[in-house]
DSSP file (Angstrom, degrees, kcal/mol; ACC not computed):
  #  RESIDUE AA STRUCTURE BP1 BP2  ACC     N-H-->O    O-->H-N    N-H-->O    O-->H-N    TCO  KAPPA ALPHA  PHI   PSI    X-CA   Y-CA   Z-CA
    1    1 A X              0   0    0      0, 0.0    11,-0.8     0, 0.0     2,-0.3   0.000 360.0 360.0 360.0 141.8   77.1  -12.7   30.1
    2    2 A X  E     +A   11   0A   0      9,-0.2     2,-0.4    10,-0.1     9,-0.2  -0.938 360.0 176.5-149.9 129.0   80.2  -10.6   30.1
    3    3 A X  E     -A   10   0A   0      7,-2.4     7,-3.8    -2,-0.3     2,-0.5  -0.970  19.4-144.3-127.6 144.3   81.0   -7.5   28.0
    4    4 A X  E     +A    9   0A   0     -2,-0.4     2,-0.5     5,-0.2     5,-0.2  -0.955  18.5 179.3-111.5 125.5   84.1   -5.4   28.1
    5    5 A X  E >  S-A    8   0A   0      3,-2.4     3,-2.7    -2,-0.5    -2,-0.0  -0.977  73.7 -25.1-126.9 116.4   83.6   -1.7   27.5
    6    6 A X  T 3  S-     0   0    0     -2,-0.5    -1,-0.1     1,-0.3     3,-0.1   0.855 128.1 -49.1  49.7  39.9   86.7    0.6   27.7
    7    7 A X  T 3  S+     0   0    0      1,-0.3     2,-0.4     0, 0.0    -1,-0.3   0.303 111.6 124.4  86.6 -10.1   88.3   -1.9   30.0
    8    8 A X  E <   -A    5   0A   0     -3,-2.7    -3,-2.4     1,-0.0     2,-0.7  -0.705  59.4-134.3 -87.3 132.7   85.3   -2.3   32.3
    9    9 A X  E     -A    4   0A   0     -2,-0.4     2,-0.8    -5,-0.2    -5,-0.2  -0.776  19.0-164.8 -86.5 114.4   83.9   -5.8   32.8
   10   10 A X  E     +A    3   0A   0     -7,-3.8    -7,-2.4    -2,-0.7     2,-0.2  -0.886  19.4 165.4-104.5 108.0   80.2   -5.6   32.5
   11   11 A X  E  >  -A    2   0A   0     -2,-0.8     4,-2.5    -9,-0.2     5,-0.2  -0.582  54.4 -92.9-113.0 176.5   78.7   -8.8   33.9
   12   12 A X  H  > S+     0   0    0    -11,-0.8     4,-2.4     1,-0.2     5,-0.1   0.890 126.5  53.5 -56.9 -39.6   75.1   -9.8   35.0
   13   13 A X  H  > S+     0   0    0      2,-0.2     4,-1.9     1,-0.2    -1,-0.2   0.904 109.1  47.8 -64.3 -40.9   75.9   -8.7   38.5
   14   14 A X  H  > S+     0   0    0      2,-0.2     4,-2.5     1,-0.2     5,-0.2   0.913 111.2  50.8 -65.8 -42.9   77.1   -5.3   37.4
   15   15 A X  H  X S+     0   0    0     -4,-2.5     4,-2.8     1,-0.2     5,-0.2   0.901 108.3  53.0 -61.3 -41.4   74.0   -4.8   35.2
   16   16 A X  H  X S+     0   0    0     -4,-2.4     4,-2.3    -5,-0.2    -1,-0.2   0.908 109.8  47.9 -60.6 -42.9   71.8   -5.8   38.2
   17   17 A X  H  X S+     0   0    0     -4,-1.9     4,-2.5     2,-0.2    -2,-0.2   0.943 114.2  45.5 -64.3 -47.8   73.4   -3.1   40.4
   18   18 A X  H  X S+     0   0    0     -4,-2.5     4,-2.4     1,-0.2     5,-0.2   0.919 112.8  50.7 -63.2 -43.2   73.1   -0.4   37.7
   19   19 A X  H  X S+     0   0    0     -4,-2.8     4,-2.1    -5,-0.2    -1,-0.2   0.906 111.2  49.0 -61.5 -41.7   69.5   -1.3   37.0
   20   20 A X  H  X S+     0   0    0     -4,-2.3     4,-1.7    -5,-0.2     7,-0.2   0.931 112.3  47.3 -63.5 -46.0   68.6   -1.2   40.7
   21   21 A X  H  < S+     0   0    0     -4,-2.5     7,-0.3     1,-0.2    -2,-0.2   0.876 117.0  43.5 -64.1 -36.9   70.3    2.2   41.2
   22   22 A X  H  < S+     0   0    0     -4,-2.4     3,-0.2    -5,-0.2    -1,-0.2   0.775 121.1  37.8 -81.8 -25.9   68.6    3.6   38.1
   23   23 A X  H  < S+     0   0    0     -4,-2.1     2,-0.4    -5,-0.2    -2,-0.2   0.572 116.0  51.1-102.4  -9.4   65.1    2.2   38.7
   24   24 A X    >X  +     0   0    0     -4,-1.7     3,-1.5    -5,-0.2     4,-1.4  -0.689  58.6 174.7-127.6  78.7   64.9    2.5   42.4
   25   25 A X  H 3> S+     0   0    0     -2,-0.4     4,-2.5     1,-0.3     5,-0.2   0.771  77.3  65.1 -58.3 -25.2   65.8    6.1   43.3
   26   26 A X  H 3> S+     0   0    0      2,-0.2     4,-2.0     1,-0.2    -1,-0.3   0.843 100.7  50.7 -67.1 -31.1   65.0    5.5   47.0
   27   27 A X  H <> S+     0   0    0     -3,-1.5     4,-2.4    -7,-0.2    -2,-0.2   0.942 111.5  46.2 -69.9 -47.3   67.9    3.0   47.2
   28   28 A X  H  X S+     0   0    0     -4,-1.4     4,-2.6    -7,-0.3    -2,-0.2   0.908 112.7  51.5 -60.2 -40.9   70.4    5.4   45.7
   29   29 A X  H  X S+     0   0    0     -4,-2.5     4,-2.9     2,-0.2    -1,-0.2   0.899 108.8  50.8 -63.6 -40.3   69.1    8.1   48.0
   30   30 A X  H  X S+     0   0    0     -4,-2.0     4,-2.2     2,-0.2    -2,-0.2   0.915 110.8  49.1 -63.4 -43.2   69.5    5.8   51.0
   31   31 A X  H  X S+     0   0    0     -4,-2.4     4,-2.3     2,-0.2    -2,-0.2   0.941 113.5  46.2 -59.7 -47.7   73.1    5.1   50.0
   32   32 A X  H  X S+     0   0    0     -4,-2.6     4,-2.6     1,-0.2    -2,-0.2   0.915 111.8  50.5 -64.2 -44.2   73.9    8.8   49.5
   33   33 A X  H  X S+     0   0    0     -4,-2.9     4,-2.4     1,-0.2    -1,-0.2   0.891 110.6  50.2 -61.2 -39.1   72.3    9.8   52.9
   34   34 A X  H  X S+     0   0    0     -4,-2.2     4,-2.6     2,-0.2    -2,-0.2   0.911 110.7  48.7 -65.6 -42.8   74.3    7.1   54.6
   35   35 A X  H  X S+     0   0    0     -4,-2.3     4,-2.5     2,-0.2    -2,-0.2   0.910 111.2  50.6 -62.8 -41.6   77.5    8.3   53.1
   36   36 A X  H  X S+     0   0    0     -4,-2.6     4,-2.3     2,-0.2    -2,-0.2   0.908 110.5  49.4 -62.6 -41.6   76.6   11.9   54.1
   37   37 A X  H  X S+     0   0    0     -4,-2.4     4,-2.2     1,-0.2    -2,-0.2   0.922 111.8  48.5 -62.3 -43.8   76.0   10.7   57.6
   38   38 A X  H  X S+     0   0    0     -4,-2.6     4,-2.4     2,-0.2    -2,-0.2   0.888 109.1  53.5 -63.6 -39.1   79.3    8.9   57.7
   39   39 A X  H  X S+     0   0    0     -4,-2.5     4,-2.2     1,-0.2    -1,-0.2   0.932 110.0  47.0 -61.6 -45.7   81.1   11.9   56.4
   40   40 A X  H  X S+     0   0    0     -4,-2.3     4,-2.5     1,-0.2    -1,-0.2   0.896 111.0  52.6 -62.4 -39.4   79.7   14.1   59.1
   41   41 A X  H  < S+     0   0    0     -4,-2.2     4,-0.3     1,-0.2    -2,-0.2   0.896 109.1  49.2 -64.7 -39.5   80.6   11.4   61.7
   42   42 A X  H >< S+     0   0    0     -4,-2.4     3,-0.8     1,-0.2    -1,-0.2   0.914 112.9  47.6 -65.0 -42.1   84.2   11.4   60.5
   43   43 A X  H 3< S+     0   0    0     -4,-2.2    -2,-0.2     1,-0.2    -1,-0.2   0.899 119.0  39.2 -64.7 -40.9   84.4   15.2   60.6
   44   44 A X  T 3< S+     0   0    0     -4,-2.5     2,-0.8    -5,-0.2    -1,-0.2   0.268  78.0 141.5 -95.3  11.5   82.9   15.3   64.1
   45   45 A X    X   +     0   0    0     -3,-0.8     3,-0.6    -4,-0.3    -3,-0.1  -0.369  20.3 174.1 -62.1 100.7   84.7   12.3   65.5
   46   46 A X  T 3  S+     0   0    0     -2,-0.8    -1,-0.2     1,-0.2    -4,-0.0   0.607  72.7  64.2 -82.7 -12.6   85.5   13.4   69.0
   47   47 A X  T 3  S+     0   0    0     -3,-0.0    -1,-0.2     2,-0.0    -2,-0.1   0.473  72.5 123.2 -90.2  -1.4   86.9   10.0   69.9
   48   48 A X    <   -     0   0    0     -3,-0.6     2,-0.1     1,-0.1     0, 0.0  -0.333  61.4-125.7 -61.5 138.5   89.7   10.2   67.5
   49   49 A X    >   -     0   0    0      1,-0.1     3,-1.2     4,-0.0    -1,-0.1  -0.371  19.4-111.0 -81.6 164.2   93.1    9.8   69.1
   50   50 A X  T 3  S+     0   0    0      1,-0.2    -1,-0.1    -2,-0.1    -2,-0.1   0.725 115.6  69.0 -65.4 -19.7   95.9   12.2   68.8
   51   51 A X  T 3  S+     0   0    0      2,-0.1     2,-0.6     0, 0.0    -1,-0.2   0.780  81.3  85.3 -70.3 -26.0   97.7    9.5   66.8
   52   52 A X  S <  S-     0   0    0     -3,-1.2     2,-0.1     3,-0.0    -4,-0.0  -0.664  76.4-146.4 -80.0 122.2   95.2   10.0   63.9
   53   53 A X     >  -     0   0    0     -2,-0.6     4,-1.6     1,-0.1     3,-0.4  -0.371  23.8-112.1 -84.9 164.8   96.4   12.8   61.7
   54   54 A X  H  > S+     0   0    0      1,-0.2     4,-2.9     2,-0.2     5,-0.2   0.821 117.8  63.5 -61.6 -30.5   94.2   15.3   59.9
   55   55 A X  H  > S+     0   0    0      2,-0.2     4,-2.2     1,-0.2    -1,-0.2   0.882 100.9  50.0 -63.3 -38.0   95.5   13.6   56.7
   56   56 A X  H  > S+     0   0    0     -3,-0.4     4,-2.3     2,-0.2    -1,-0.2   0.927 111.9  48.0 -65.4 -44.5   93.8   10.3   57.7
   57   57 A X  H  X S+     0   0    0     -4,-1.6     4,-2.3     1,-0.2    -2,-0.2   0.934 113.0  47.6 -61.3 -46.9   90.6   12.1   58.4
   58   58 A X  H  X S+     0   0    0     -4,-2.9     4,-2.5     1,-0.2    -1,-0.2   0.865 109.8  54.0 -63.6 -36.1   90.7   14.0   55.1
   59   59 A X  H  X S+     0   0    0     -4,-2.2     4,-2.4    -5,-0.2    -1,-0.2   0.914 108.5  48.8 -63.9 -43.1   91.6   10.7   53.3
   60   60 A X  H  X S+     0   0    0     -4,-2.3     4,-2.4     2,-0.2    -2,-0.2   0.916 112.3  48.3 -62.7 -43.2   88.5    9.1   54.7
   61   61 A X  H  X S+     0   0    0     -4,-2.3     4,-2.3     1,-0.2    -2,-0.2   0.913 110.4  52.2 -63.8 -41.8   86.3   12.0   53.7
   62   62 A X  H  X S+     0   0    0     -4,-2.5     4,-2.1     2,-0.2    -2,-0.2   0.928 110.3  47.7 -60.7 -45.6   87.8   11.9   50.2
   63   63 A X  H  X S+     0   0    0     -4,-2.4     4,-2.4     1,-0.2     5,-0.2   0.925 111.2  50.6 -63.0 -44.9   87.0    8.2   49.8
   64   64 A X  H  X S+     0   0    0     -4,-2.4     4,-2.3     1,-0.2    -1,-0.2   0.898 111.3  48.8 -60.2 -39.7   83.5    8.7   51.0
   65   65 A X  H  X S+     0   0    0     -4,-2.3     4,-2.5     2,-0.2    -1,-0.2   0.840 109.0  52.7 -70.9 -32.6   82.9   11.5   48.6
   66   66 A X  H  X S+     0   0    0     -4,-2.1     4,-2.3     2,-0.2    -2,-0.2   0.915 110.6  47.5 -66.2 -42.8   84.4    9.5   45.7
   67   67 A X  H  X S+     0   0    0     -4,-2.4     4,-2.4     2,-0.2    -2,-0.2   0.925 111.9  51.1 -61.7 -44.3   81.9    6.6   46.5
   68   68 A X  H  X S+     0   0    0     -4,-2.3     4,-2.2     1,-0.2    -2,-0.2   0.926 110.2  48.7 -58.3 -47.7   79.1    9.2   46.7
   69   69 A X  H  X S+     0   0    0     -4,-2.5     4,-2.4     1,-0.2    -1,-0.2   0.902 111.6  49.6 -60.8 -42.6   80.0   10.6   43.3
   70   70 A X  H  X S+     0   0    0     -4,-2.3     4,-2.2     2,-0.2    -1,-0.2   0.895 109.5  50.5 -66.7 -40.3   80.2    7.2   41.7
   71   71 A X  H  X S+     0   0    0     -4,-2.4     4,-2.5     2,-0.2     5,-0.2   0.923 111.5  48.7 -63.1 -43.3   76.8    6.1   43.1
   72   72 A X  H  X S+     0   0    0     -4,-2.2     4,-2.8     1,-0.2    -2,-0.2   0.916 110.7  50.7 -62.8 -42.4   75.2    9.3   41.8
   73   73 A X  H  < S+     0   0    0     -4,-2.4    -1,-0.2     1,-0.2    -2,-0.2   0.876 114.0  44.3 -63.6 -37.7   76.8    8.8   38.3
   74   74 A X  H  < S+     0   0    0     -4,-2.2     3,-0.4    -5,-0.2    -1,-0.2   0.878 117.2  45.0 -73.1 -37.4   75.5    5.2   38.2
   75   75 A X  H  < S+     0   0    0     -4,-2.5     2,-0.3     1,-0.3    -2,-0.2   0.885 133.7  14.4 -74.9 -39.5   72.1    6.1   39.4
   76   76 A X  S  < S-     0   0    0     -4,-2.8    -1,-0.3    -5,-0.2    -2,-0.1  -0.719  84.4-142.8-137.8  83.6   71.6    9.2   37.2
   77   77 A X    >   -     0   0    0     -3,-0.4     3,-1.4    -2,-0.3     4,-0.2  -0.227   4.8-147.8 -53.5 124.5   74.2    9.3   34.4
   78   78 A X  T 3  S+     0   0    0      1,-0.3     3,-0.3     2,-0.1    -1,-0.2   0.726  95.0  49.1 -69.1 -20.4   75.3   12.9   33.9
   79   79 A X  T >  S+     0   0    0      1,-0.2     3,-1.3    -6,-0.1    -1,-0.3   0.173  74.6 109.9-103.9  18.4   75.9   12.4   30.2
   80   80 A X  T <  S+     0   0    0     -3,-1.4    -1,-0.2     1,-0.3    -2,-0.1   0.786  77.2  52.0 -65.7 -27.0   72.6   10.7   29.4
   81   81 A X  T 3  S+     0   0    0     -3,-0.3     2,-0.4    -4,-0.2    -1,-0.3   0.382  77.0 116.3 -93.0   4.5   71.3   13.7   27.4
   82   82 A X    X   -     0   0    0     -3,-1.3     3,-2.4     1,-0.1     4,-0.3  -0.612  69.7-132.5 -73.1 126.7   74.3   14.1   25.2
   83   83 A X  G >  S+     0   0    0     -2,-0.4     3,-1.8     1,-0.3     4,-0.3   0.810 103.7  63.0 -52.8 -34.0   73.1   13.4   21.6
   84   84 A X  G 3  S+     0   0    0      1,-0.3     3,-0.5     2,-0.1    -1,-0.3   0.750 100.7  54.3 -64.0 -21.3   76.0   11.0   20.9
   85   85 A X  G <  S+     0   0    0     -3,-2.4    -1,-0.3    -6,-0.2    -2,-0.2   0.429  84.6  86.4 -90.5   0.8   74.7    8.8   23.6
   86   86 A X  S <  S+     0   0    0     -3,-1.8     2,-0.7    -4,-0.3    -1,-0.2   0.724  79.6  65.6 -74.7 -21.2   71.2    8.5   22.1
   87   87 A X  S    S-     0   0    0     -3,-0.5    -1,-0.1    -4,-0.3     2,-0.1  -0.883  84.4-137.0-106.2 109.2   72.2    5.6   19.8
   88   88 A X        -     0   0    0     -2,-0.7     3,-0.2     1,-0.2    -2,-0.1  -0.380   4.9-155.0 -62.9 136.9   73.0    2.5   21.7
   89   89 A X  S    S+     0   0    0      1,-0.3     2,-0.3    -4,-0.1    -1,-0.2   0.722  83.5   6.1 -81.7 -22.6   76.0    0.7   20.4
   90   90 A X        -     0   0    0     -3,-0.0     2,-0.4     0, 0.0    -1,-0.3  -0.964  63.2-171.4-156.5 142.4   74.7   -2.6   21.8
   91   91 A X              0   0    0     -2,-0.3    -3,-0.0    -3,-0.2     0, 0.0  -0.973 360.0 360.0-139.7 124.3   71.5   -3.5   23.5
   92   92 A X              0   0    0     -2,-0.4    -1,-0.1     0, 0.0     0, 0.0   0.388 360.0 360.0-115.6 360.0   71.0   -6.9   25.2
């Protein structure tokens, strides 16, 4: 199966990931906790060389936070309670 929604390719593999994140909150929580741990490790990295700039560190933190935000959005869609979303346009 493959569906395209607003340019996004929704395949069986994508559906499996979303279903797992939405039906197994402990998995999403583990992912988020791991990202939070990694973020703290990047901030507190005492082994960083002088060659690594603050910009590199901030970039790593930004990417980790973007991943965190996306996992949360997939696991618990923030717009799920909007009335316009109550009527599925397609259900397979």
